[in-house]
N, C-alpha and C positions, 0 to 999 in steps of 0.2 A: 571878514569876521574874525575877531580875536579868539573867540571861544569855539572855533570849528575844528573838526578833525577831518583831514583829507588823507585817507589810508589807501596806499597802493600796494597790491600784491602782484609780484612779477615772477613769472616762471616760463616754462615751455608750454606750447599748445598741447594739451593732453595731460598736463600735470594737475588739473582739477581746480585751477585758480578761478575760473568763471563760476562754477557752482558754489565754491567756497565764498566768493565775494557776495553772491546773492544771499546766501544764508547769513553772512556777516551783516549785510545791509538790513535784512529783516529783523535781526536781533537788535540792531540799533533803533530801528523804527519802534519796536515793542518796548524799548527803553525810554521812549518819549521823544525821540529825535526825528527831525526831518532829514531825509536822505536823497541823494542824487548820485547816480553811477555813470561812469564813462568807461568804455571798453575799447581796447586797442589790441588787435590780434592779427596774425599773418594768415595768408591764404594757403595754409597747409593743414592736412589732417592731424598730423602730430609733429611736434617740434617747432622751433621758431619762436623767437621772443614775443611774449604777450604780457599785457598787464591789464588790471581792472582797478579803477579808482572808485572809492566810496567816500563821498563828501557828506558829512553829517553835522548838524547844528541845531540848537534849540528853536531857531526861527526857520521858516521855509527857505530852501535854497533852490535857485532857478537854473543853475548851470554848473559846469565844471569850474573849479577855481583856478587861480593863478598858481601853477605848480601844485605841490602837495607837501605834507609835513610828516608823514610816517611811511616808511618803506619796509615791506617784508620781501626780501630777495631769496626766492627758492632756488634759483638756478634752473637750467634747462636739462632735465634728465633724459630728454629724447634728442640731444644734440647729434647732428649727423656726423660731425667731424670736430671733436673738441681739440683741435690743434691750432696754434696761433697762426700758422701759415696757410690755413685752409681758405678757400675762395670766399666763404662767408664769414671768415674770422672764427674765433673760438666761441661757438654758440653757447657752450655750457655756462660761460660767465656773463653773457649779455644781459640777463635779467638784473645783474648788479651793475655792470659797466655802463649800460645804456640808459639808466634811470637816474643817474646822479645829477645831471645838469638841471633838472627841474625841481630838485629837492630844496625846500626853503632853508634859509639860515635857521639854526637851532633845531632842525629836524631830527627825527629818530630813525635809525636803521637797524633792522634785525637781518642778519645774513646766516645762511645755513652752513655751519662749519662741517657738517657731514658731507657736503658737496664742494664747498669752496675751501681750498687749503690756503696756507699763508702766502704761497707763491701767487695764487690768484688775486688775493687781496692787495699784494704789493704791485701786481701788474696793472691794476686799475687805479693805483695811487689813493686807495681809500683813506688811509690814516692821515696822509698829508692834506687831502681835501677836507677831511673831517675837521682838522685843526683850523683850516682857513675859514670854514663856514659854521663853526660851532656845532657840528653834527655830533650826535650821541650814538655811538656804535656798540651794538651788542651781538657778539657771535654766539649762536646757540645751535646745538646739534639737533636740528629738526628731523633730519633723515634717520638718525640713530634712534630717536624716540619713536618714530613711526615704525621702524623695523622691529623694535623690541616688542611691540604689541600687535603687529599685523603687517600691512603692506606699505611700501614706500610712498604710495600716493597719499597716504594719511599725513604726510609732512605738512600739507597745507592746513590740516586741522591743528597740528602742532604750532604753526605760525599764528593761528587765531588765539590759541591758549597763551602763547608768549605775549601777543599784543595786549590781551586783556590784563595780564599781570603788570606789564609796564605802564599801562594807563590807569591802573587801579580800578578796573571794571569788575563787576560781579559776573560769574560764569553762568548764572541761572538762565538768562535769555538765550545764550548760545546752546546750552544743553537742551532747552525746550525745543528749539528749532531742530536740533539733531534727532531728538526723540520722535518728532513728527515725520521726518523723512527717512529714517533708517529703522531696521529691525534686527533682532537676534544678535549673533556674534559680531556683525559689522558695527552695529550700534555700540555694543560694549567696548569693542576695541577702540573706536573713535573717542568715546567718552574717556577712556583711560589715557589715550594720547593727549587729549585736550587738558586733562588734569595734570599729567606729568609735566607737560611743557609749561603750564601755568606755574607750577611749583618751582621748576628750574629757573624760570625767569624771575620769579618773586625773590629768589635767593641772591640775585645780582645786586650790585651797588648801583642805584639809580643816579644818573648825572643830569637828567633832563627835568624840565618842569611842565611838559605836555601832559594833560590829563584828559580823562573821559568827559565829554560835555554832559551837562545835565539838562533835561527838558521834560515836557509833558504835553500831551495832546488834549485838546478840548473835545475831540470826537474821534471815533474809530477811524484809523487810517488803513489804506491798502497800498501795496507797492506794485506798480504796473509800468510796463514799457509802452512806447509808442505803438509797437506792433500789437500788443494786447489791446490797446485802446481802439485801434482801427478795426480789429476783429470783433471786439465787443460791440462797437457801434454798428457794424454790419449785422451781427446777430440780432441786436435789438431793433434794427430796421426791418426785420423779417426776411433777411437773406437766408435762403435755404439751399443754395447751390453754389459751389465754387469749383473751378477747374484751373489747373496750373501745372507748371513744370518747375522743379526746384532751381533757384538761382539766388545766391546771396546778394542783398539781404532781404529780398521779398519772401524768402522761404519761411521766415518767422510767422508772418501773417497767414500764409497758406497752411502751415502746421497747426497753428492755434485754431483756425477755422475747422480744419479736418478733425481735430480732437473733439470739438464741441458740437459740430453739426449733427452727428447721430443722436445726441441727447434731445434735439428739438425736431427730429424727423427730417433732417436735411441730408444732403449727399455731397461728398467731395470726390473729385476725379483727378488723379494724376495721369497726364496723357503724354504723348511722345514728343511734343514740342509746343512752343508758344502759339503758333498759328492755330493748331488744333485746340489749345486751351481757350483762346479768345472766341473762336468759332463755336465751341461747345457752349460757352456762356451765352452767346447770342441766341443759340438755339433754345437753351433752357428758358431764357427770358421771353422769347417769342411764344413758348408754350405756356407761359403764365406763371413763372416762378421768379422771384427776385434773385438775381444771379450776379456773380462777380468773378473776375479773373485778375491777373496781374503778373508782373515780373519786375526785373531790374533792367537797366538800359539796353543791353544787348538783346535780351529776350523780348523786351517791349518793342524793339525795332521790328520783330517778326509779326507783331500784332497790328501793324499799320493797315494791312488789307482788311482784316475783319473789323477794325475800327471804322473804316470807310463804309463797310457793308452795314454796320449798325446805324450809321448816320443816314444812309440812303433808304434803308428799310424802316427807319425810325423806330428801332427796337431799343428799349431802355437797357443800359449796360453801365455797370460801375467797374472801372479798372483801377488797379493800384500800381503806381510806378515808384519803386524804392531806389533812389539814386545811389550810385557809387562812382568811384573815379574811373573815367574812361579816357579816350575812346577804346573801342574793342574791349578786350578783357581788362585792360587798365590795371587798377589795383582793386581786386574784387572785394576786399574786406575794409577798404578805407572810404571815408565819407567825402562827398562833394555835392555841389548844387549846379551841375553843368548839363543836366538833361532838360532844362527849361525850354529851350527853343525846339528841341527834338519833340517834346510832348505837345507843344503848342501847334506845330506845323506838320507833323507826320500825317500820313494818309493822302488821299487823292482829291484833287479838285478843290472846290470851295466847300470843304467839309467844316463842320462846326463841332465843338465840344466844350464842356465846362471843365475848368481846371481849378482845384482848390489845393492850397498848400498849408496845412496846419503848422502852428508855431510851437506847440508843446503837447504834452500827453492829453490834457483836457480838450484842447482844440482837435486833436486827432480823433477822439471819440465823437465830439459834436459834429465835426465836418464829415466824418464817415456817414453819420445819419443824414446830414444835409445832402450828401452826394446821392444817396438813394432817393430821397425826396425829390430832388431836382430831376434825376434821370427818369424816374417813373411818372412824374407829373408832366414833363416836357418831352418825353420819348427821345432822349438824346444821350450819347455817351458822356459820362462824367468820370473825370480822372482825379484820383487823390494822389498828390505828388508829395513825397517826403524823402528822407535820405537815411543812410545808415546810422547817423548820429541819433536822430529822433527814434528810429525803429528799435535801437538797441539800448538806449539809456532807460534806466529804471528810476522812478521817483515816487515819493509819497503823495497820495491824493486822498482826501476824505472819502470814506466808503459811500456816504450819502450822495456824492456827486453822480454816481451811476444809478441812483434810484429814479429811473425814468419809465414812463409807459412805453411799451413796444409799439411799433408802427408797421403792421403787416400790409397796409393798403397798397394796392397795385397801381394807384394813380389814375391817370386819365383813360379808364376803360369803361365800356358800356355793358349794361345788363342785357339779358335777352329781351326784356320788355322794351328797353330803349332801342335795341337794334331793330325791333319790329317797326319802329317809327322812323328809323334812319333812312337816308337816301341809298338806293341800290340802282345798278344799271339794269338793262333789259335782260341780261343773263342771270340776274339774281345776285350778282356779286355786290358786296357791301362797299360803299364809297369810303374806303379806309383813308385815302390821301386827298381829302378835300382841298380845294384851291384857296379858300377864302377865310379860314379862321383868323380872327383878329390877333390872337397871341401866337399864331403859327402852329398850334397844337390841334391835330385832327384826332378825335378819340378813336381808340383801337378796340378790336374784339379779341377774344382769346380762342384759339383753335378748339373746335367742338361745340361752340355756342351756336344755337339755331339762328340763322340769318347773319352770321358773322363771316361768311366765306369771302376771301379776297386773295389776290396774288401778292407775294412778297418777293420783289426782284431787286437785284443789285443794279439793274439798268434804270434809267429815268423812266417814269411811268405815268399813266393816267390816274384818275381818282380811284379806280378799282384795282390798280396795280399792273395793268397791261403795259408792255414796253411801248414807248413813244419817243420820237425824235422831233416832234412838232415844236418849232421855235417858241411859239406863244406859250404852250404848255410847259416847256422847259423853264422859261422865265418865271411863270407863275409858281412852279414848285420850288425853284431855288429861292425866290423872294419869300415864300412862305416859311421855308426852313430857316432862313436868315432872321425872320421876325422873332423866332424863339429866343435868340440871344438877347434882344432888347427887352423882351418880356421877363427873361430870367434876371437881367440886370436890375430891373425894377423890383423884382421879388427879393433879390439878395440885399437890396438896400437896407432892409429892416432886420438883417441877420447879424449885425455887428461883427462882420468878418475881418475888419481892420482893428487892431489893438493899439491904443494910444497910451503913451507913458512919458511922464516928465512934466515940464513947465508949460502951461498954456501960454499962447502968444510968445513963444520962444524965438530967439534970434536965429538959432540953427536947428536943423532937423537931421535925424538919422533914420534912414529907411532900410528895413530888412524885409525879407520874405522867408516864410518857412521856418526852419528849425533854429535860426540864429536869434529869434525874437527875444527869448528870455536872457540870453547872454548880453544882448544889447541893453536890456533893461537894467541889468546889474552895472553895466558900464555907465549908463545914464546917471544912476545914483551917485557914482564917484565923480562924474563930471559936474553935476549940480553941487556936490559938496565942495568942489574946487572952484566954484564961482562961475561956471559956464552956464549960459542960458540955452538949454537944449530940450527938445521934445523928440521922442522916437515914435515911429509908426511901424508896426509889424503887419505886413500885407499877406492875407491868405487868399483873397479873391483875385486870382490871376487871369481867368477868362470866364465870363466877360469882365473886362477890367473896370474898376470903379473910377471912371474918368473924372467926374465932377469932384468926388471926394479927394482924390489924389491931387488934382489941380489946385484945390483949395489949400491943401497942406503945403504944397511946394510954394505957392504964391505967398503964403504967410511967413516964410522964413527967408533969410538972406542967402542961405546956401544949404543944400541937403547932401549928406554923404550916404551913399548906398553901400551897405555891407553885405557881401555874399561870398560863397565858397566856390568860385570858378575863376578862370584866368581871363575871360573875355567880357566881363561886366554884362552878362546876359539880361539881368533884370533891369539894370540901368537902361540898356537899349530898348527893352520892352516898354518902359515908362515913356521914353522919348518917342517911340514909334506910335504908341497909343494916343499920346497927348500932342504930338507934333511940335513940341517946343521944350524949353527948359534945359537945353544943353549947356547954357551958360551958368546954370545953378547947381547942376548935379556933379558930384565928384564920386570916386569909387575907392573903397577899401576892400581889397581882394585877398583871399587866402586859398591855396589849392595844393598844399603839401600832403593832404590826406588826413590832417587833424583838424578838428573844429576850432573855432576861435576861443580864446580865453578872454575874459573881460578886460584885462590889462592891455591886450593887443588893440582892442577897439578904442580904449581911452587914449593910448599913445598914438594910434592912427588918426583919431579925431584931432588931437592937439597938433600933430604934424601938419595936417591939412589947414587947421585954423591959423597956425603960425607961418604957413607957406614954406615949410622946410620938410620936403619929402624924405630927406636923409634921416630924419628923426623917427620915422615910422619903424615899427618892429621889423627885423630881418625876415621874419616868417610871413610877412604880408607884402603887398604891393599897392601903392596908391596911384590914382590917376586923377589929374585935376579936371576942372570943368573945361568945356570947349572954349578955346580962346585964351585961356590962362597961360 
């Protein structure tokens, strides 16, 4: 987009860039623009180079852009060792030094002369690179302005004021946001810093032609992240219990739920570990409450045993798995899509679960609600699988999108009147685990209901829950539980969980799953404009897999490229495993450096595959040809 702003603010973790960027994005939204944010931060409490991008345009934006065009370099005021020979390098100047490679030609740079001296500027070769790339560089004393009116952390406010001046933007939306979130002396000091920085920058001689985009909304917009969407979907589904243990990036969903559950009569519990968290959620669900838990990769590994217990006892359960780079601790704050096989196959024996992977904020809300519907209708664990990218990115969504009716229904449960007519054994126990339901679902009772007593055991069991090792009964129970997946597959067929984009009857296909969907769609727009015949499909229904639908898509194209953020092509392998063929049609475009795809990387990766020249693919990605090529 030629009329877009991609604003990056870079500093140290703890310098306030995250909160400032969110307020900046909200101000742009209220100015009539559509926004999309991307966050990059280290796994440290304070210090370490971090940045946040805010992409804004008059038309809806789907993903991060290719590079960016405006940099506010604050420097890292928490640098552990601002010495050139330090092990991690001179961290103080990294917010400037490590952000230049992605700045577009003709871009604008504000750097804080209160922190960067001329020696620092020379060290990073700023002036030479600016001349080569037609960058427009403005040194402004942001730190000095902040110290004059309050605390040094306010220099990020000074950066916003200077940005507004250089782009010709009005300060009113920024002041409005500040008045909503601050009070008293802190508010007055920040307003003064904002104004002074604006006036200082306005007095400079402008050499750039970048300006503030203009736009307008047809209806009221809100700005939400994927984590918000998952939590709001759970709340609107009637979830009233959550248990968990903090782990990045799952913590965002846990925190949002914990903040909101008391307002609707719900409960949140932080426990000692993830085994306890998932087990507590199983217990709450057994007792008749819609419940959820979750974690990220390492913590989710501990949930394997309670996941199997929920499957054997047929207790409804929704789990959230927020992927990050692994294995083990990996890169805790970086995104990846490498937990797919872990989520699909963890737990014991022939266990079953439903796995959904939303592609964007809207799908995160909708599929959070679908997860509860499926879990409680079919008495099966349902896992909502997303990643750090989707969880942390904020984007504009029409407020009306969330105007839905709540769904507190507990699914396939019986009333006391129905229990009185249901089958019981000679001891009076309810036949909770019937052998012959056509769809595999045997209705359950809730503890305390008259006539609803049964045993809930992690062992294989009879209809009333007594432990059994009878071979025939074992086969009957396993077959019944397996029938649930086929019933769910039929149910999900009408839910539009796969998203198609591009040219119908195209020659080439691009397949993605989860959070890469909208980035792929932006890439498809460019490929179509370049004359390529392409259609993309974003897959959210991971388990049970939409076999017929995906077979039809792959058979309809000459070749399909699978785009995913892992090193081993896990979703490509999942497709081939489920369909038993198409190895000669599927290629891979993989990225696993901790950063999500940019649209240009997908365009270049597709063209490299199309032309048969793997060396033309971006250095940040890896391509794999179809089997036999």
